[in-house]
N, C-alpha and C positions, 0 to 999 in steps of 0.2 A: 366484543360481543356483550360481555358483562364486566363492569369495573366498579369496585368499591374504592373510594378515595378518602382515607382517614375518617371512616364511618364510626359513629358512636350511637348507641341506643341505651338509654337509661331508664330504670324503673325505680319507684320509691317503695320502700317497705318499712315496717316498724323498726327494723334493725338498721335502716339507713339506705343510701342510694346503692342500687345494684347496677353495675356496668355490664349489661348483657352482651354488648358488643362494644369493644374498647379501642378506638383509634385504629380500625382495621382497614388495611388496604390489600386488595387482590385484583387479579385480572384473569378472566377465562376466555379463551378464544374458541371459535367455531372449530368443530372436529376434535375437541379435547375433553377428556374425562378427568375431572378434578375431584379427589375425595377430600372432604374436610373431616378429619379424625379427632376425636376427643371424648371424654367422659360425659355422662349426663350432666346437664347444668353448665356446660362450658360455653353455651351460646350458639350452638350449631343450628338449631331450629330457628332461632331468631334471625340468623343470617339468612336462611331460606325465605322467611317471611318478608325481610327487607328486599331480597332479590325479586320477590313476586309482587312487590308494591302493596302488600297487605299491611305493612308497617312503614312508617316514615322515620327516617334517621333524625336524631336530635342534633347531630353535627355531621359534617362531611357530605359526600354525595354518592348516590347509587345510580350508575348510568347503564342504560341498555341501548345498544346501537348508537352511542354517543348522545343519548338524551337523558337528562337528569329527571328521574321519575318523580321527584318532589315538585318539579315545576310544570308537570303535565296536568291538564284538566282531568277530573275524575273519569270522564267518559273515555279519554285516551288511555288512562291507566287500565281501565276495564278492558278496553280493546287490546291492549298489550297482553293482558292475561289470557284473553280469549283466543288470540291469533298467534302469539309469539311463544307462549309458554306451554309446557306439558308437565304434569305432576304425577309422581309415583309415590304413594304413601305406604307407610308400614301397615296400616289397617285396611288397605285396599280402597276403602271409601266408595264402594260400589252400591247400586240401588238394588236391594234384595228382590224386589218383585219383578225386575226386568230380566230378559235374557242377556247372555254375554253380548250378542250383537246389538241389542238395544242400548246397553250400557255404553258401548263404544261409539254408537251413532249419536248419542245424546248431546255431546258438545257441539256437534255439527248442526243438529236441529236447532239448538239454542242460538246459533249463528245465522240461522235463516236458510240453511242449505236444504234443498228439496229432499223429501224422505227417501225417494228411490236412490238418489245420489249418495245420501248419507249412509244408507244400508250397504250400497255397493262398496263404498270406501271402508266401512266398518268390517265387512267380510274380508277385504284385502288385508287390513291391519291384523285381524285375527289369524289369517293364514300365515302372515309373517312371524307371529309368535307361536305357531304350531297348534292352533286351535280350530282349524277348519271344521272338524267334526263335532265341535262343542258349541257352535255359534248359537244354536237355538236352546241350549240348556239355561235354566235359571241359575242364579248365583248360588243358591243353596245346593244345587246339584254338582257343583264344581269343588275340587279339592283346593287347599290353600295355595298351592303353587299355580294351579290353573287360574284362580282368582287374581293372583298377582300378574300373570300373563295378560289377562283381560285389562288390568289397570295399565300395563305398559302399552297395549294396543290402543287404549283410550288416550294415553298421553301422545301417541304418534299420529293418531288419525287426522288431526288438524295441521299436520306438517309444521310443527313448531321449530324454532331456532334455538330454543333453550329448554332443556328438561331439568327439573329439580326432583331429586329423589331423596326422601327422608326415611332412613333406616329401612330400605326396601326389602331386606331379608329378615327383619327383626321377629316376624311371626312365623317363620318357616323353619322346617328342619334342615340339617346341614346339607344333605344331598340336594334337596329342592332349592335351597339358597344358592348353592354353587351353579345350578343350572340357570337361575334367574340372573346371577351375576354375569355368566357367559353371555346371556342375552343382552343385558344392559351394556356390557363392554363393547358390543358390536355397533351399538347405535351411533356413536360419533363417527365411525369409519363408514358406515353404510348410508347414513343420512346427513352427515356434516353438522350435526347439532352440537352445541356445547352442552355437557352434561355435568351437573354439580351434584355430587352424592355425599350425604352426611352420614357418619357412622361412628359407633364406639368400638367397632371390632377391626382389629388390625388385619385380619384375613380378608375382610371385605375391602379395606383400603388398598390392599395389595393389588387389586385389579386395575387401579387408576393409572393414568399416564403420569399424574403428579399428585402427591399427597401433602396436604397442609395440616399441621397439628394445631388445634385450638385449645387454649386453656384460659379460663376466667375471662372470656370474651375477647381474647387477643390471640393472634397467631404466634406460636412459639418461635423465637428467633433461632436461626442456624440449626434447625431440626434435622437429624440425619434421616436418610431415606428409609422407609419402613420395609423390612424384609420379612415376608411371611410365606409359610407353606399354604398356597391357595388351593391345594387339592384336598379332597376329603381324607 
């Protein structure tokens, strides 16, 4: 589904070259939840941007469905993001003036789906995350946990094959965060998607099928499995 092969991403700074991603290889299969765990600045978000085709590697290859993203025309990379990927962000990234239903339907409308069909699919996605009764509410009328549920519904509505989640509980209280993690953990099993979740919280990483620890742009070798109390 998603494979990194000896990927490097470099940035120049006044202090010298920063190796944001350093000779990194990984593979994520359909139906698998993989957590990339590490402190701020370890390269986790850069990894997600590379997986989304929003950054291009300086060395190595990033492949999705066996295709090297760097070799695809821009229009095909855009189509990959529109039809294959779902995104869940720490800050939700919802449109404030729209209702929950309109936020979820928006990616479909941008793909040319008829409004009636887009609204129907948005309602179904909101029902799946437990927000049937909140579909017509604006974002300002929703709690943080409800907003993140809208974000997850938006990520799912296009039937993606890969979901990327960047610190999805970072702005939520503990109890709400656990509820969101329970919901995310079900996605690979219920939808067969590959889910890559990046986090600096060991308790969040404990929800994953597999945890990879990242330090200074590289995956730490021979890292023991993370054991965490994942309950409140």
